[in-house]
N, C-alpha and C positions, 0 to 999 in steps of 0.2 A: 216228456211233457207231462206235467202233473194234472191229474183229473180234478176238476173243480166241483163236481157234483157227486159227493160220496153216496154210496148205496148203503143204507143203514137198516138193519133188522131190529125192530123194537119189540121186545117181549115184555108185556106188562098185563097182569090180569085185572087190574082196576081200570074199568073203561074210561072214567073221567081223566085219570092220570095219563093213560095211553093216548087219548085224544089230544090232550094238551101238548105232550111232547111230539107226537106225530105232526100235528098242525104247525108247531113252531119249526120243526126241522124242514118240512115242506116249504114253508114261507121263506126259509133261508137256503133254498136251492139244494136240498138233499132229496134224493130219491129214497122212499121209505117203504119197507115191507113190514107190516105189523102182524103181531100174533098175540092172542089173548091167553095163551097157556104155553107151557114148555113143550107139550106134545105138538101143538100147532106150529111153534117155531121150528122144531126139528123137522116136521113135515115140509115146511117151506124151504129150509136150507138144504134139504136133500133133493130138491128138484134137479133134473138132469142138466140144465143150462144155467143154473143159478150163479150169479156173481154178487158178492157182497164185500164191502170194505170194512164195516163195523157191525158188531153185535152190541146192542144196549139192552141189558136184561135186568129186571127186578130179581131179587133173590128168592123171596117167598112168592111162589106161584101156586095157583089153586088146583094143581093136578099131581100126578105121580112124579113129575120131574121138577126140580127146583132150578134156580138160575145157575148154580154151580154145574149141575148136570148139563144144562143147555150149552153153557160155555165150553165144557170139555168136548161135547159132540161137535160143536161149531169149530173149535180149534183143530180137531182131527180132520175136518173137511177143508178148512181154510186156515192153514198154519201161519200165514203171514199177515193176518188182519187184526185190527184192534178189538179188544173186548172191554166193554164198560159195564160195570155192575152198579146197581143202586139198591139200597135197602134202608128202611128206618129201624128194622129189627129183624134179626135172623137167628133162629134157634140152631141152625146147622153151623158147624165149625167152618171157618173160611177155607176155601179150596181155590184160590186164585190161579188162573192159568198165567203163564209167563207173559209179560208185556201188557198186563191188564191194568185197569184203573178203577178204583172204587169211589162211589159218591154216596154220602149219607143223605137220606131223605129228611127233611125237604131239601132238594137241590135247586140250584138256579139253572133254568133251561139253557141260558146262554153258556154256562160252563159245559153242559153236555154238547152243545153245538161246537164249541171250540175244540173239545176232545175229539169229536167226530171228524173235524176238518184237519187235525194234526196228521 
């Protein structure tokens, strides 16, 4: 039986962008765990009983970890879940994890929702 309410971790350091995507996903029956930095996201995904279906992360984050780092840590913990990246500009070379999908900013929130539910 397929789960209809994906659990999505949203990692975005820009509060307005994060609020927009989080609210949209919640309005469309996703459970959302949000983080404002890579370090916050890693702390959340390392919880003892954490279950996640999708990581949606910006690439340029305002801390020591960027979105590529977060995705690699996420994939180590949850090897079979989707990773979605977004960026308008990234100075770091791409380091996509297997089975991931990249969205250029500005993206359509509906496209993110569709990717989360695939």
